[in-house]
C-alpha positions as CSV (number, residue, x, y, z in Angstrom):
1,X,27.6,-29.6,23.4
2,X,27.4,-26.4,22.1
3,X,23.9,-25.5,19.5
4,X,24.8,-22.4,17.5
5,X,22.4,-19.5,18.3
6,X,19.3,-19.3,16.8
7,X,17.4,-15.8,16.0
8,X,13.7,-15.3,16.6
9,X,11.9,-13.9,13.6
10,X,12.0,-10.1,13.0
11,X,10.0,-8.2,10.2
12,X,11.7,-6.5,8.1
13,X,9.4,-5.0,5.3
14,X,6.2,-3.9,6.7
15,X,2.4,-4.2,3.8
16,X,1.2,-1.0,3.6
17,X,-2.4,0.6,4.1
18,X,-3.8,0.5,0.7
19,X,-7.0,2.4,-0.7
20,X,-8.8,1.0,-4.0
21,X,-10.9,1.1,-6.6
22,X,-13.5,-1.5,-6.5
23,X,-12.4,-3.9,-9.3
24,X,-8.7,-2.8,-9.1
25,X,-5.8,-4.7,-7.6
26,X,-4.3,-4.4,-4.4
27,X,-0.6,-6.1,-3.4
28,X,0.8,-6.2,-0.1
29,X,4.7,-7.0,0.7
30,X,5.9,-8.5,4.1
31,X,9.6,-10.0,4.5
32,X,11.1,-11.3,7.4
33,X,14.6,-12.7,8.8
34,X,15.9,-14.8,11.1
35,X,18.1,-18.3,11.5
36,X,16.1,-20.6,10.4
37,X,14.8,-18.6,7.7
38,X,11.2,-17.8,8.8
39,X,8.5,-18.7,6.6
40,X,4.8,-16.2,5.7
41,X,1.5,-16.3,6.0
42,X,-1.8,-14.1,5.6
43,X,-4.2,-13.3,7.2
44,X,-7.3,-11.3,7.0
45,X,-9.7,-10.2,9.9
46,X,-7.5,-13.0,11.6
47,X,-8.6,-15.9,9.2
48,X,-6.1,-17.4,6.9
49,X,-5.5,-16.5,3.4
50,X,-5.8,-19.7,0.8
51,X,-4.6,-19.0,-2.2
52,X,-7.3,-21.5,-3.5
53,X,-9.8,-18.4,-3.8
54,X,-9.3,-17.5,-6.9
55,X,-9.0,-13.3,-6.5
56,X,-6.5,-14.1,-3.9
57,X,-2.7,-14.8,-5.1
58,X,0.8,-15.5,-2.8
59,X,3.7,-15.7,-4.0
60,X,7.3,-15.8,-2.5
61,X,9.0,-12.3,-3.3
62,X,12.3,-14.1,-3.8
63,X,15.9,-12.3,-3.5
64,X,14.0,-9.0,-3.2
65,X,13.4,-10.0,0.5
66,X,17.3,-10.3,0.9
67,X,20.1,-12.6,2.6
68,X,18.7,-15.2,5.1
69,X,15.4,-13.7,5.0
70,X,11.8,-14.8,3.3
71,X,9.2,-12.3,1.8
72,X,5.7,-12.9,0.2
73,X,3.3,-10.5,-1.6
74,X,-0.3,-11.3,-1.1
75,X,-2.5,-10.0,-4.0
76,X,-6.1,-9.2,-4.8
77,X,-7.7,-9.1,-8.2
78,X,-10.0,-8.1,-8.6
79,X,-10.4,-6.4,-5.2
80,X,-14.6,-6.3,-3.8
81,X,-15.8,-3.5,-2.0
82,X,-17.6,-4.5,1.6
83,X,-15.8,-8.1,0.7
84,X,-12.1,-6.9,1.0
85,X,-12.5,-4.1,3.4
86,X,-10.3,-6.0,5.9
87,X,-7.5,-5.9,8.0
88,X,-4.4,-8.1,6.7
89,X,-1.4,-9.6,8.6
90,X,1.9,-10.7,7.5
91,X,2.7,-13.8,9.9
92,X,6.7,-14.3,9.9
93,X,7.4,-17.5,12.5
94,X,10.6,-20.1,12.1
95,X,10.2,-21.9,15.8
96,X,12.3,-19.8,17.6
97,X,10.6,-17.3,19.6
98,X,7.3,-16.1,19.2
99,X,5.5,-15.4,15.7
100,X,5.9,-12.0,14.5
101,X,3.0,-9.8,13.2
102,X,2.7,-6.9,10.9
103,X,-0.9,-5.8,10.4
104,X,-2.3,-3.2,7.0
105,X,-6.0,-2.0,5.9
106,X,-7.4,-2.3,2.6
107,X,-9.9,0.3,1.9
108,X,-11.6,0.2,-1.2
109,X,-14.0,2.9,-2.5
110,X,-16.1,2.9,-5.0
111,X,-16.8,4.8,-8.5
112,X,-15.1,8.0,-9.4
113,X,-13.6,10.6,-6.9
114,X,-12.2,14.3,-7.6
115,X,-10.5,16.1,-5.4
116,X,-10.7,20.3,-6.3
117,X,-7.5,22.5,-4.6
118,X,-9.9,25.8,-4.3
119,X,-8.7,28.7,-6.8
120,X,-9.7,31.1,-4.3
121,X,-7.4,30.7,-1.6
122,X,-3.2,31.3,-0.8
123,X,-2.4,28.6,1.4
124,X,0.4,28.5,3.7
125,X,2.5,26.3,1.1
126,X,2.6,29.3,-1.1
127,X,0.1,27.7,-3.5
128,X,-1.4,30.3,-5.2
129,X,-4.9,31.0,-6.3
130,X,-5.6,29.6,-9.7
131,X,-4.2,26.0,-9.3
132,X,-6.9,23.4,-9.6
133,X,-6.5,19.3,-9.7
134,X,-7.5,16.2,-9.4
135,X,-6.7,12.4,-8.5
136,X,-7.6,10.0,-10.9
137,X,-9.7,6.7,-10.0
138,X,-6.4,5.0,-11.8
139,X,-3.9,6.4,-9.5
140,X,-5.8,7.0,-6.4
141,X,-2.5,8.0,-4.1
142,X,-1.7,10.4,-6.4
143,X,-3.0,14.0,-6.7
144,X,-2.0,15.8,-9.9
145,X,-2.2,20.2,-9.9
146,X,-2.7,21.9,-12.2
147,X,-2.7,25.9,-13.3
148,X,-2.5,27.2,-17.4
149,X,-0.5,30.0,-18.0
150,X,-1.9,33.8,-17.9
151,X,-3.2,35.3,-20.2
152,X,-0.6,37.1,-22.4
153,X,2.6,35.8,-20.9
154,X,5.2,33.8,-22.6
155,X,5.1,31.5,-19.8
156,X,4.6,28.1,-19.5
157,X,1.9,26.3,-17.5
158,X,2.9,25.3,-14.3
159,X,2.3,21.3,-13.0
160,X,2.8,19.6,-9.6
161,X,2.1,16.2,-8.6
162,X,2.1,15.1,-4.9
163,X,1.5,11.4,-3.4
164,X,-1.1,11.4,-0.8
165,X,-0.4,10.0,2.4
166,X,-4.0,9.4,4.1
167,X,-7.1,8.3,3.0
168,X,-9.8,10.0,1.0
169,X,-13.2,10.1,2.2
170,X,-15.2,7.2,0.9
């Protein structure tokens, strides 16, 4: 008697490392496929995350995960400094082969921060002196930079938006 071949779980959407301001919202996304369709659990520092904790919500991603796949979102609100600074794991299993995991880190910072771009240095990227920028606490992964129009010129001021790829110092 032949049995259909079954596929072990494979993570298709991995959670990403997050840097979030205290009292903000953190959301990790994870999806996996396999046959049978895997179930997904979340762990914080190796311990299972329970939706019984009022600040933690685990929800299904629905059809976003794709065909023959499942997905889950772990949402933490409000994020607490020190309590939520941790490693979070997405664990996918379906009874075929070993469970698979994907890991992400949540870094929580307190208060406001400001990142200024030097106005006296010419950067290798070609940024001219006179640019200033700041990362707003409400958008911790985004840097907005601005250069006012030069006096006596008709040119409009210039603006750029860049997304941070690494963490700011706490």
